[in-house]
N, C-alpha and C positions, 0 to 999 in steps of 0.2 A: 790444561787452565792456564794462562800467562803468571806471571810474577807480583805480588803483591805484597803493597809497601810493608813492611814489620808494624809497622801504627795502628793495622789495621787487624791485624791480629792476635796483638797483647797487648796490657795495660801494666803500668810503671805499678809494682805493690807500695801499697799505703800512700797513693794516689787517684783514690775516687772520689763522687759526690755525696754530700752528708743529707739525710735528711732531717726537715724543719719540720717541727708540726707549732702552730697557738690554737688559742681558746678564745673567741672575737662574736663583739654586736657589731651585726649589722641594725641601722640607720631607717628612716627614707624610704619605706614601704609603705603602698599603697594599700593597709589594712590584713595587707599577707602575712601576716608574721606571727608569733609564733602565742599561742592563746591562755590566759590563765591557767592551764593545766601543765604548763613546763616551770616551772617553780625556780630550775635554776636563772632563764632568762630573768626572771620579776628579780634576784637578787641581784645577778648581776649589773641592772639597769640601777640597783640601790646604792652599789658599790662606788659602783664609778660616778653619779651624782655625790657618794659624798665626796670622793675623794678633790671635787668639783668645788666643795662647803656646799650642794643643798644636800640637806638630811631629811630623807621621805623615809618614812617606814615601808618598807617591801608589800606588811598587808594594802596599803593603798594604791599600789601600779597597780592601773589598769590601760595597759598597753597595746593595738596590734600592731604599729609600723615597726617593731623591733623583731630580730628573729637575734637565737645563740648561732652559732658555728665555727667549725674547728678546718682552722687553715693550715694549709700543708706548700713547703715546695724545699726543693732540690737547691744545698749546697757546691755552687764548682768549688773543685779544691785548694784553684788559686787564685777565685777571688776577694779580694780585698778589700776596705772600707770604702764606701759610696759608694760597689758597683749595686745594678738596680735587679731585680727577679722578679719572673712572675709566679704567679701566689694564683693555689685554686683553693676554693671559698667553698663546704656545704655543710647544707642545714644540720642543727643538733638535733629541733624540735619539733612541733607541728605548721611550721611554718607553711605557707601554701605555693609563694611565688618570693623569688630571690627580686625581684624587677628593680628597678629604681631605687637599689639599696646603695647606704655606705658601707663601708669598712672600716669602724672608729679602729686606732692605733693597737692593734694585739703585737706582742712583743713575738717573737720564731723561737724557740727553743731546738737545740740538737737534742740526744738522745744523751749527752751532760748534764741536759739542765742549762746548759751556761744558754743566754745569750745569745745570736746570733744577728737575729738583724728585725725588725721590723714593719711592718705588714699596714696599710692602708689603701684605703683609694674607691674608686667607683665601681661597681659587679659590672662587667657583662658575658650573658647569661649565649651570646652567639647567637643569636637570633629563639629562641628558645620563650617561653609568655604561658599565664595561665589567669584565666579570665572566669565570671562566674556569675552568674544572678537568675531569679525567676527558678529557679530549683534547674538546671543545666548549668553545664560545663564544658573548658574546655581547654583542651591544654598544646602545647606543641613543645619539644624535647623533650628537657630536665630541666625545668623551671627551679630547683629548690638544691643549682650546683650551680657556679660561675667560678670567672676567675676575673686575675687582677692584673695585665699585660702591667709590668715594671713595678709591682704593686708597693713588696718591700725592697728595705733599702738596709743593705747589709751595715753591720756597728760594728761586729768581730771576725775578723779574715782565723779561717782554719790553722792550727801550727802542723806547715810540713815547710819542711824545709830540705835541700838538694844538693846547696852547698857543702865541700867538703868532704865529699862523700867518694870511698874506694872503691863503689860495686852496686850496682842496679840487681833489682830480681825483677824479670821479667813476666807476667802471670800470664799461659796463655786463655785467651777467649773460650777456645774450643780445648778442651787437655786432649792431646795426642803423641803415643809414645814416637811415631817420624816426624809429624810437625817438629817437635823438640828438636829432636836429629836436626832437623834442616834448617831450622833456625838457629840452632851451634853453627854446623856447617856455615853456611854464608854468615855471618859475625865472625866468623876466625879466616875464613877465607878476604872481604873487605876488609881486618884492623890486622889483622897478622892474627897467629894461634895461637891455643890456650888461654883467650880474651873470655872467650864464653864457654860454659857446661852446664849440660841436661842434666840440673839435679832428678828429677823427674818429669812424667808425660804432659806436668802442669805447667812445671815452673824453669829459666836459663836465668842463671846467674853470668848477667855483664862482668868484668871489672874496667874501672878506668884509666888507660897509658895514664904512665908517671908521669909526661911530658905534657898531658890531660887532665890531671891532679886538680890546678886550681882555675877551668872550665868545663868541668863537667856537663854542664847545658848543654856547652856545644858539641861533645863529644854525643851524651844523648840524642839530638837532634840527625845526630847525622847517622846515626843507629838504630833509630827509629827510618828512616829513608832508603835502610837496605832493603832488598827487594828479595822476597822469598815465595817459593814456587808448593803451598799447601798441597792437601793430600785434600779427596770430594770421598767423605765417609760413602758407604753403601746405602741409603736408604731409601723406601718409603712412605710418605706420610698419604692418611689418608684422612679427608673428614667425609661422614659418612651421615652427618647434616646439613653439608650442603653438596655434596657429589662430586667433591674437587683430586684430585690422585697429581702428587710430584713427585717424580721421583726424578733419584740423578742418569744421568745418559747412559751411562759405564757398568750400571748394574746390569746382574749378570745369574743366567735361568741355566740348570741344567733340564735334560731332556725330562718329557713330561708330554700327556696329551690332557686336550680340557673338551671335555662334551660338556654345556650349558644349552640348557630349554628352561622355557617360563609354561608356568598352568594356568590358565585364567578359568576362574568359576564366575558364573552365572547365576543368579537366585531370582527370580521374579515372580509376584504372587499374582493372579484376579480375580475379580468376585463375578460369579455364575448364580444369576437370579429363576428360582424352580418357585415357580406361580401354579398354584389349581387349577383347574377348566370352570368356569363360566356355571356359576349355579349348583358347584359342587358341597355340601355336606362337611365341616370339619376342614375343608383343604386351609394351607396358610400359607402366605408368601414366603417364603427363604431365603435365605443368600446364604451360597456356598463355595467356601473359600477352595480356590485352585491353586499349587504353586507347581512350577516349573525351574527343574534343571538343568544347565547348560554346560557345557566343559568343551575349552576349544586350548586344546596346545600347542605352540609352535614349535616346530621343526628344530628339531635339536643338531645345534651345528658341533662341529667336531674340525679343534686345531691340532696340528703334531708340532712341538717345540723342538727345536735339532739343540745339542748340546754347546752350552757357548752364547745362548741367541740374549740381547739387550731387552730390557724390559723395554724400552723405548719402542723397539720394533714390535713387540706385544703387542702394543697397545696401539697402535696403527695397523695391525693384522685386524686385535679384537674391533676396532671400528670401523674398516672393509664390513666384517662380519654384518655391520647394524646392532652391535654392543652395545646397551647404558652405561653410563660413568658407575652409576649403583651394581651394576652387573659389572664391571671390571672389580671394586674390589671389592666383590663378593670372590673373584677369578681370583684376584692378588692371594687375598688372607685363604683361600684354600692350596695353593703353590706353597706358600710361604709354611703350613700347616703338612704338608707332605714331602718339604724341604729340598723344594726346588728351588727356592726363590732364594737366593744369596745375598741378605742385605736384610736388617734391621727393619720392624713395618714400625709404625708407627700412626694408630688412632690419636686422633682426635673430638 
């Protein structure tokens, strides 16, 4: 495996996206909004009208063109005021569809309760729709969720500052002892000894040289461009629902012998009719069921694995024997149980 830029292997401690959430109202629906059972929708409409100077009792509101929704978005680490964000909108009540709806001004709050953005705009369902009439209905995709591209405007930037830092903590996206050591060695080889220090399998501390203390961003940009050759974990991922097998090419096997065969059982049932002779007394026509059981066992295929064989070579050999993907999954699970497969087996 070739060298990978450090930026693809680590993230800066404290520099991350922040999740935002808000509660809002979608209007302009063609009779597909929340019903009267969604009390929170009716109350929200009454509150919104009251803020605009229109006082209407909540009990007298009967509308089907509005729906209560939850609005979510991700706020990038260095997004400043005026930055636009994509937002996701999902129905909270019993609305049938959000097609044609417009989200009214919705405050977007972070985990600290502070409003960081305001969302508003027309909802796009990405080709989804729902229609009903005459006792029949039809729907495509998921009509109660949608997006508003660029629908949120950042009003407040998250408080993150890198100025004046004497060191940065690099957090590995996939903690590993060897990878942490390789990152330390690559940074020391590029910028000088004792600047990088692996604190644990998931953290590497990088000190800013004294000559660059007033320009930490310049140093950090250069550090994240350093190439590192990461290790590849010995892992085999199986998806039993789709029959997918994904593995690293260097996963090794110990010596083993595989014998795998399939047994097919077919049960058929026919009906025989027993009819009495003509003019016989007391005779009745009787239907007698008759069952037959047939079994067919495919020839068992055997394969001997030599010590050090790669899993990729095993899969190719099994494919030449006509073994199906689902049978390969069963074989790999058996090899893992027998101690021949030296890799983590992940079933999803």
